[in-house]
N, C-alpha and C positions, 0 to 999 in steps of 0.2 A: 403620487412612487416614490416620494420622502426624499431624503439626503441618497445621493447615490455611494453608498460607503463601500458597497460589494466592487464598484469600479475601480474605486481608489485600492482596495484592497487587492484586486487581481493588478492591478498597470501600474503600481505603485514601484514593483523592482522593475519592470522595465524600462521606465523612466529612469532611475538607476543608474541599469546598463550603459542609457543611451548617456548619460552624465560621467559616468565610468569611461567613455570612448574620447572623454575630449579633456581630460586631466592629464597632469605632467606625467612621465612616465616613472616617477619617486616612489619607490615600492611600499611604505607608510602610508604614505598619501592616501595609496589606491583603496590599501586593504582596509584603513578607516573608514575612506568614502562608502564600501563595500559592506562593512558593518553597519552601520548608520542605514542605507538604504536597506537594510536586511531588518532591521530592528522597527522602521516603521509601520511595514506588514504586520509586525506583532502586533504592536500595538493597536492599531486597526481590525487586529481581529479578537482581542481585547474587548476592543466598545462594540464588537457585532457581537459577542457574550454577555457583554452587558445588555445590549438592547434586546436578548432575544426573549422572546415569553415561553417559559417552560410549560406552561398550561397548554400550546397549542401542536397542535400536530402537521400544520400546514406550512407551506413555503412562505418563508417573512421575507422583508425588505428586498422586495422582489421588485425587478426592475426592466423594464420594458420599451424597446425601442426598434421600430422597422429598421429591418438591414439590407436584406433583398424581398422587396414586397412582392415584387414581380413571380417570385419562387418561392414565399411562402416562408423567408427567412429571418428570422429576429434574433435579436441584441436581446439573448432571456437571461436574466441570473435569480437566483436566491437560494435563500440558507435553510434548512431544517435540522431537526437534534441527529439525525444522521449525518450528514456532513460539517456540524459548528463545530465537532470536536475533529475532525480528519483536519479541518480547514486549521485549527490550533497549532496540532500537531506540525504540518506542513510548515508553520510561521517560525513555531520555536526550531526546531532543526536545522531550516536554513540557520538562522543566527549562530545556531551552535557550528555548523558546518563553515561558514564563513569566518568565524575567530578560530576554531581547527587549522582553516587554511593558513594561519599565520605562521603557523611553526613548522607545517610540513609543505609547503606550495613555493615553491623558492623560483621558478620558471613562471615565462608568461603569466603573470599574475594577473595582469589585467583583463586577459582576454578568459583567466580562468572563472576571475568572479561576476565577468561578462554573464558569462554562461550558466554560472549558477544562480544568478538573479532572472534572468530570463527560461531558465526551469523551473522557477519559483512560479512566475506568471504563468506557465502551461500547467502547473499541479495544480496551482485555486482555480484556476478555470474549469477546469476540468471538474471539479468538485461541487463549483457552482452553474455549470453550463445548465440550461431547461431548455434549450433547443437544441437536437440532433445536431445538425450542422455546426455549430458551435461547439457542443461538444467535441465533437469530431476534431474540428482544426486545432482546439486545446491539447488533446489527445496527440494532435502529432506534435506540436510544439513539444510535450513532452520527450520526444525522440530525437531530436537532433543534436541540443542542449549534452544529454547523457550520452550519446553515441560518441562526440566530440573530445567528451570530458575522460571517458574509458580510452578511445581512441590517441589522445595526444598525454595526457598524462598517466595514464596504464601502466602496468609491469610490460616483461620480456614481449608477451603476448600478446597484448592489446590488439593490437588491427583486426586479429582473428576472433577475439572476444565480443569487439564492437561491432563488426560487421556480422556474426552469430544473433546477437542482441537485435541489429537493424532488422534483419529479415523477417528473424523471428516475429516479430512485433508488428511490420509491417504485412506480414502474408496475413494477420490476424483481421487486420485492421482495415484491410481492403475488403476483404469478407462481410466483415460488419456495413462498411462504405456501403456497398452492393443492399443489403438489407435494409440500413435506413431507408435508402429511396425506394425500395420495392414500397417499404411502409410506409413513405407517406402519397405512392400512387394510390396503395388503400385506402388511402383519410381523402383523397379527390374522387375517388369510384363514389366511395359512402358519401361525403358532403359536397363535391362539388368545387372543391376552393384545396389545394395543394398546402400541406404544413407540416412545419417538425418540430411543433408545440407540446412537447413531451403529454404535460397537462392532458391535451388533448389525447394524446396518441393513448393515456393510459385506457380513456372510455371506448376507445375504436375497439367493436366488433372483429374478430378474423378468423377464419376460420380452422379448427381444430388443429387440421393437416397443415396450412399453412403454418399458424404455428409454430409447428414442431422446424420447418425448415429457418423461419427467422432467427427461433432461438436459438437453432443451432450454431449458425452465423455469429451473432452476439456472444455466443457463451463463447467459443473456439479462440474467438481475440479476446476476453476476458480470463479463460484459463490458460493460456499463454502468458499473462503477464501476472497473472497471482506467483508462480506458475506452480498447474498441478499435474499431476501423473500421467502420463508420460513425457510431455511437455516440457520439461524442467530443466531439460539438458543446457541451457543457455547460461542457465543464472551460477552457476558453482562458476564457470567462467568468466564471466562479467563480475563478481565479485570478488575472486582471486586477482582479476587485474585491474582494476579498477582503482584509483586513488581513494584514500581515506574520506574523506568527502562523499566521494561518489557510491562509495558501498554505504554508508550509515543512510543518502537517500532514497537510493536505489533500496533498501530495505523498510525501511524508515516509512516510506511515506509512494514509493513506484509500484510496489506490487499492493499494495493495498487498492490503489485503480481497478483491479481485476476485480477483487472481493466487491467493492464498492459498485462497480458494472453489472457484477449481478444483481446485487439487492437495490439499485435504485432503478437499471433499464430490464433486465432479463427478465426479472420475476414478475414485476408487475405489469409490463409490454404484454407478455407471451403466458399467460396463471395457465391455461390447461396446458401446455408445453411443460411448463415448468415442475406442475403436479405429476406427470409422467416421468419427467429426467431427472426426480429429488432423490429417489434411492440410490438411480445408477449413481449419481455424483456423492451422495453421501459413500458411495463402496468405494469410488477413487479416491475421495480425502482420508479415509481409511486406510486406504494401499499407501498413499500418500504421507500419512503420519507414521507408519512403519516403516517404509522404504527409505525415509528421510533421516529417522533414528539412526537405523542400521547401517547407511552410508556413512554418515555421521561419526559413528563408536569408533571407524576404524583409517579414520582420516588421520595424517600426520602435520599437517598444515593446520595452523590455528582458522587462518578466512575460510580455508577453506571447508572445516569442519562447520563455524558459526553460519556460512551458506547453506549448509545442507540442514541447518537446522531449522532453518527459515520454511524450507519445504515442509519439514516434519510441522512446524508452529502452525502453518498458516494452512495444512491441513482440518488443524479443528476449527478454524472460522469457518471455514465451506465446509466441514458438519455441522455447526449450528445456523448457518444460512438456509442450508437443504432441508434442514428439521421445519424450518419457513411456519413456528412460531414464538410467540415474544419473546420468552426465555430463552431457546437457541440464538434467535438473530439479534436478541440485546446482548448475550456471551460475544457473538461475533464481531460486531461494531466494538464491545469494550475490546475486547481480544484483538483488534487492528492497532488500538492504542498502543495496548499494551507490550506489540511486538515491535512497533514504532521506537519504543524509548528503548525495551528491554535488549533488543537487536542491535539499534542503534547505538548505544550504550557498550555492548561487545565489541561492536568492529571500534568503537572511537580509543578501546580499551588494547585493539591488537593495535591498529594505527600507533598509539602511545609507545608500545614496547616496540613496534620495529622500527620506527626513528633513532631510536637507544639503539636495537642490536642490527637491525638491517637483515634481520633474518623472523621468518613465520613457524620455524621449524618448532613443533612441541618439546622435542628432542634434546633442543638448543637451549633449553632452561632451566630452572629446578634453584630451589631454594630461595627465592625473592622475597618471601615475605622479612625478612629480616634487613633486605638492602633496602626496597622501597615501600615500605609497611603501609602508606597510603593509599600507591597505584592498589597494593594489595587487597584493600577493605573496598575500594569503590568497585574493583572488577568481581571481589566477591558478593558485593549485594546486588551486579549486573547477572551474574551468574546464576541467584538465587532467582530472582524475579523472571530469567528465561524457565526457570524450572518449575516456579507454579508453586512457591513456599507460601504455606496460607500465612496471613499477614504483610504478600506483597501482590501488587497488583494483577502477578501473573496467573494465580490462582484465583480472583474472581472469575475471570472469562472464562479460563477452562471450566470449571465446575459450571457455568450458565451455559454454555455450549455444549458438555457433555448432560446436563439436565435436560435441555431442550432435544437432542438429539434422543435421547432415551423415551420421551415420551411418543417420539415419531417412529421408531424400531430401535429397543434395546440390543439386537443384536449387533449393530454397529459400536453403542459405546462399552459392548464387552471387548471387543479388540482395540479400539483406538485407546483405552485407558493402560492396555500395555506400552503405546508409546511415548505416557507418562512417564514409566518406568523407566523407558531406555533412553529418556530425555533427562531424566537428574543421573542415569550412570555416566553418557559419555560427557555430561558437562562438570560431572563431579570430577570425573576421573580426567579430565583435560586439567580442570582447576587444579588439581592434588599435583599432579606430574610439572607441572610450570610454577606454583607457588609454592611448595611445600617438599621435603627431604633437602638432601646436601647438595651444597652447589658445586657441579661440576663442571664446567667452563667458566675461568676464570675472570672473561671479560664480560661475565655477569656481576662481579661486585664493585667494579665502575660506575655500574648505572645510578642514573637521576632518579629522583622521585619526581613525582608529580609537580611541574610549577601555578604558580598563581593563577596563571590564565588558563592550565590545564583545570583546574581544580575548581576555578567560575564556569567549564564549560559542563563537569561531569554532576553538580551540585545541583542544577534545577532538572534533571533527571533524574534521578537517584530520590530530591524529593516528589519528584511525583510518583514514586515508584512504589514510596511508603503510603502517601497522600492517595492514590487508589484503591491500595491494597486494605488500606484499613476504613477508609472510608470514600467506598464507591457511589456513596447514593446521590451526588450533587451530578455526579454524571450522567450515572442512570434514569435521574427523573427527567432529564431534559432530552435526554434520548427517546422513552418509552412513548410521548401521543405519536409521536412521525411511524416510530415504528408500528406500534399495533394499527396507524392506520393504513399501513403500507401490507402486513401481514391478511386486516380485514378485506382490501381488495383483492390480493390474491384468492383468497376463498372465495368471495362472492365470484369474482369473475368466473374461474374454476367451476364453481357448480353451476353455473347458470351455463356455461358452453357444455359445462361436459367435459371432462379428461380424454384426450382421444389414447384408442392402444396404439402401442409403440409400431404394430403392424400394418398402421395407415400409412407410413411413410415409403415403407418396399412393395407396398398394396399400389401406391399412387406410383411410384416409379416404375413398377413395372408394367402398369397400365400406360402412361404416359410421362416420357424425361420432360414434358415442356417445363413442367415447377422446376424441377434442379436448374435449368437453363437460365429461368427468369429469376434466379437468386446469381 
């Protein structure tokens, strides 16, 4: 079984959170201790990267222990090419968010840092869990810290935003839990033993009509988390009201749990249903791309503009995933990383200017290039990364997503490209109004440029933006074997079972309502 490096990676932040609870209330001590305990998982994730064999497409560094053996529940962790870089993204952004909190979190610092570290455990566990019950536990662990981060450290409407976020997420999660239990019962019927082992459930034969119901339950939970249109309405409120660190983690990591869930669970567990649903998901993804871009275009608030841009950009991820070919899925996973970096940088930039001016209204700025040039340059690179400028990371991901989708159905690509044009329009127009032109508000003349601490936060993100844009091969090479294995599995199982016509669900419901009650 080897070294328990994944366990250390997942639970080191929780140990840090416990340690913070016993420290004296001196703010600087709490901040530095939290930074140390966020750096340890980052270093462990680099060790995982070093131990990872890029030639293998299966799960590596697997840790398996009986947890509740009488119910078939295991403590089962593993990493592959899909989760590897999402883990690295999570640990990096957590370090940067903790460092950013040195300047913008001044009340209840201990509690803020504890919640951020517990949230990191939930995110890492979700990405590495290979037992469905363990996955569900970590999935729910993510909910509580983010709910509190929004509700305690958020803006004026923080309670409304936090409750809305929690209700949406919990609704989808409960349906997914029912589907998980039903899936385990199907395994018991087939083998005589109940199991939540994802690797065993991948090989479970399920009737195509049953797959559609189970896929719907999983897909709803993941679609809310992405979020896909029209389930996105919780996102702008959560982003606008959340503190800067919460917005960065929400956009950079938590939204990826939805797209990751489709690829890790919904697609390979229910291949026939995925084949039926793929064209509909591609259509909804295109609607999300265009809707998010059009709404972002008219936003007067910087943070809300970036929030709606997430709806649009994650539509490209879903478009690539639904193509279910190596090019599209590779682009989707790469774009998950790109969005985490570029949108995380944009939220950090918005947070930095808000701390100086205490406003996010675009009309309150203008002419900042001469006043705060370092900030303006960093903001420019983050904006162009989000636009998808060739040579930066966003271009590679969007190109591969569109290439994969074109191989599946060119009609969707014909509409999706307008989202790229609109994205360039609203982001560049926003930047022009904030950074260029005359200084129309005297308060802006006294703004201070980025401090060394803030430059330290932005520098690694922007370095990765250039590296991934110019030389994406090291990442794509490590992803490809795992992605190829998933795509091959879905294609093989879908062909062997035969795709179920979508009418099967309607007919089954009309004939006998019991399948609906079973779920």
